[in-house]
ROBAVEX-174515 format. One record per residue (C-alpha): residue in three letters; z, y, x. Coordinates in Angstrom, 3 decimals, decimal comma. Last residue first. Layout:
<rs>
 code       pz       py       px
  Ala        Z        Y        X
...
</rs>
This chain:
<rs>
 code       pz       py       px
  Arg   69,482 -114,234  -60,037
  Leu   67,433 -116,295  -57,584
  Lys   68,666 -119,194  -55,473
  Ile   66,529 -120,040  -52,427
  Thr   67,804 -123,142  -50,600
  Cys   68,123 -122,925  -46,828
  Asn   71,591 -124,540  -46,988
  Asp   72,833 -121,273  -48,472
  Leu   70,078 -118,742  -49,273
  Ser   72,002 -117,276  -52,169
  Asp   71,888 -114,735  -54,976
  Ile   68,374 -113,497  -54,211
  Ile   67,471 -110,541  -56,392
  Ala   63,875 -109,891  -57,423
  Leu   62,277 -106,616  -58,513
  Ser   65,122 -104,519  -57,141
  Glu   65,987 -101,144  -58,645
  Val   68,598  -98,766  -57,283
  His   69,575  -95,477  -58,962
  Ile   72,143  -94,112  -56,505
  Gly   75,688  -93,500  -57,761
  Arg   77,386  -94,266  -54,450
  Gly   78,565  -97,596  -55,869
  Arg   74,907  -98,438  -56,529
  Leu   74,229  -98,003  -52,820
  Glu   77,226 -100,133  -51,806
  Asp   76,517 -102,864  -54,328
  Gly   72,895 -103,112  -53,213
  Gly   73,663 -103,121  -49,496
  Thr   76,519 -105,637  -49,365
  Gln   74,800 -108,979  -48,857
  Phe   74,770 -111,855  -51,368
  Gly   72,386 -109,902  -53,586
  Lys   69,646 -110,081  -50,971
  Glu   67,291 -107,691  -52,694
  Ile   63,541 -108,176  -52,874
  Leu   60,792 -105,704  -53,820
  Phe   63,013 -102,697  -53,407
  Gly   63,150  -99,357  -55,175
  Met   65,488  -96,515  -54,266
  Gly   66,113  -93,470  -56,426
  Glu   65,730  -89,759  -57,026
  Leu   66,934  -88,640  -53,592
  Ser   66,759  -84,836  -53,536
  Ala   65,675  -82,930  -50,425
  Gly   67,925  -80,825  -48,187
  Ala   65,950  -82,063  -45,179
  Gln   69,047  -83,416  -43,446
  Asn   70,103  -85,036  -46,734
  Val   66,757  -86,827  -47,090
  Leu   67,000  -87,989  -43,459
  Asp   70,568  -89,278  -43,989
  Ile   69,617  -91,057  -47,220
  Ile   66,674  -92,614  -45,362
  Gly   69,031  -93,983  -42,719
  Lys   71,326  -95,348  -45,414
  Ala   68,365  -97,115  -47,024
  Ala   67,371  -98,663  -43,690
  Asn   70,936  -99,943  -43,263
  Gly   71,285 -101,269  -46,805
  Asn   72,960 -104,561  -45,911
  Ala   70,074 -106,537  -47,407
  Leu   67,422 -104,602  -49,329
  Phe   63,908 -105,790  -48,602
  Asp   60,300 -104,591  -49,066
  Asp   60,960 -100,870  -49,152
  Val   60,463  -97,894  -51,467
  Phe   62,457  -94,638  -51,325
  Leu   61,721  -92,220  -54,167
  Val   62,047  -88,551  -53,225
  Lys   62,252  -85,293  -55,098
  Asp   61,026  -82,860  -52,453
  Asp   61,748  -79,129  -52,715
  Lys   64,185  -79,168  -49,767
  Cys   61,523  -80,542  -47,449
  Leu   60,220  -83,822  -46,001
  Tyr   56,704  -83,301  -44,626
  Asp   57,274  -80,296  -42,337
  Gly   60,721  -81,712  -41,541
  Ser   58,796  -84,328  -39,612
  Val   60,137  -87,822  -39,932
  Cys   62,245  -89,918  -37,605
  Val   63,769  -93,317  -37,048
  Ser   65,913  -94,165  -34,046
  Tyr   66,684  -97,798  -33,354
  Ser   69,637 -100,122  -33,607
  Arg   69,484 -103,838  -32,808
  Gly   69,671 -107,288  -34,408
  Lys   65,938 -107,565  -35,099
  Thr   66,223 -108,781  -38,689
  Phe   69,391 -106,841  -39,544
  Ser   67,909 -103,651  -38,057
  Phe   70,487 -100,914  -37,437
  Val   69,220  -97,422  -38,231
  Glu   69,833  -94,179  -36,328
  Thr   68,685  -90,794  -37,641
  Val   66,122  -88,153  -36,699
  Leu   64,581  -85,069  -38,365
  Met   61,809  -83,552  -36,267
  Asn   60,439  -80,017  -36,709
  Glu   57,345  -80,978  -34,709
  Met   56,124  -84,452  -33,830
  Thr   53,819  -84,612  -30,794
  Ser   56,084  -86,589  -28,461
  Pro   56,427  -89,353  -31,033
  Val   59,887  -90,843  -31,705
  Lys   59,352  -94,518  -32,326
  Lys   60,540  -96,145  -35,531
  Lys   58,553  -93,741  -37,691
  Ala   59,719  -92,790  -41,166
  Phe   56,912  -93,185  -43,646
  Leu   55,765  -90,470  -46,009
  Val   53,722  -91,126  -49,144
  Pro   52,131  -88,250  -51,043
  Val   52,074  -88,257  -54,867
  Asp   49,613  -89,611  -57,452
  Leu   52,332  -91,708  -59,126
  Ile   50,074  -94,792  -59,073
  Ala   48,867  -94,002  -55,550
  Gly   52,408  -93,324  -54,342
  Val   53,613  -96,675  -55,701
  Met   50,734  -98,502  -53,977
  Ile   51,369  -96,569  -50,763
  Ala   55,077  -97,430  -50,883
  Pro   54,332 -101,128  -51,480
  Ala   52,096 -101,249  -48,382
  Ile   54,260  -99,044  -46,147
  Gly   57,556 -100,844  -46,627
  Ser   56,822 -103,517  -44,046
  Ala   56,115 -101,096  -41,201
  Glu   57,486  -98,537  -41,056
  Ile   60,248  -96,928  -43,071
  Thr   59,602  -95,659  -46,601
  Ile   59,217  -92,417  -48,536
  Val   57,538  -91,564  -51,838
  Lys   57,140  -87,907  -52,774
  Asn   56,945  -85,795  -55,955
  Ile   59,253  -87,824  -58,176
  Gln   60,643  -86,370  -61,418
  His   62,672  -89,336  -62,636
  Gly   62,645  -91,035  -66,036
  Ser   59,728  -93,280  -65,066
  Phe   61,730  -94,925  -62,273
  Arg   61,579  -98,464  -63,708
  Lys   57,948  -98,030  -64,755
  Val   56,923  -96,879  -61,275
  Leu   58,699  -99,914  -59,803
  Glu   56,851 -102,229  -62,213
  Lys   53,489 -100,690  -61,382
  Ala   54,220 -101,091  -57,670
  Met   55,090 -104,763  -58,162
  Glu   51,815 -105,294  -60,050
  Arg   49,844 -103,574  -57,275
  Met   51,543 -105,678  -54,592
  Leu   50,822 -108,858  -56,590
  Ile   47,117 -107,997  -56,668
  Pro   47,158 -106,854  -53,041
  Asp   48,591 -110,171  -51,781
  Met   49,625 -109,256  -48,273
  Gln   49,508 -111,118  -44,975
  His   52,317 -109,766  -42,839
  Asn   54,945 -108,265  -45,146
  Ile   54,394 -109,389  -48,721
  Phe   52,257 -112,517  -49,337
  Asn   52,386 -114,889  -46,342
  Asp   55,189 -112,929  -44,698
  Val   57,725 -113,929  -47,318
  Lys   60,348 -115,309  -44,932
  Leu   63,898 -115,279  -46,224
  Ile   66,567 -115,130  -43,525
  Gly   70,184 -115,781  -44,455
  Gly   71,291 -117,142  -41,083
  Pro   69,282 -120,364  -41,194
  Phe   65,677 -120,014  -42,369
  Cys   64,231 -119,908  -45,880
  Lys   60,548 -119,940  -46,681
  Gly   58,897 -118,160  -49,585
  Asp   55,674 -119,544  -51,071
  Ser   56,601 -121,293  -54,339
  Leu   60,062 -119,871  -54,994
  Ile   59,194 -116,387  -53,767
  Arg   55,934 -116,477  -55,752
  Glu   57,720 -117,421  -58,957
  Lys   60,224 -114,613  -58,442
  Leu   57,415 -112,121  -57,832
  Gln   55,573 -113,071  -61,039
  Lys   58,778 -113,025  -63,097
  Met   59,926 -109,562  -62,147
</rs>
């Protein structure tokens, strides 16, 4: 997506260790106009699927997921990173965070993720695919159907995208980073 790629190059910041910071327009301060355009593009790319629910993991995936859900006119569910004491019929999995360098439990209520759901996962980044794998586990626990996974930015130099595609999952990324070597952003 040209508009996103231009914004990454103009406003993204690269840090050692393969970290791309886009918090000034995607995951801290958000550009709602760009977010809406990205959501429209994701909806277009998954137009051949029967989606009745969008799912994400808090917190950075919530904004694009809500935009996608609003366009599709379907509910949006986000997996929580802290297990609430009030959640009933809980489905839980473990996810390793590349950014934070630790594992954490994520959960959803089985009341909101069910066998009749045809789910689209939406998130801001795809790196090693750990969040995606956690969502796959939750979807499988619920007996739901995973229709696809849409990401704003994919780190193509990490294994997540290839691994998910190798499993036969429909994966769409609006921008793919081929390299962040020497803190230089190289887009595909």
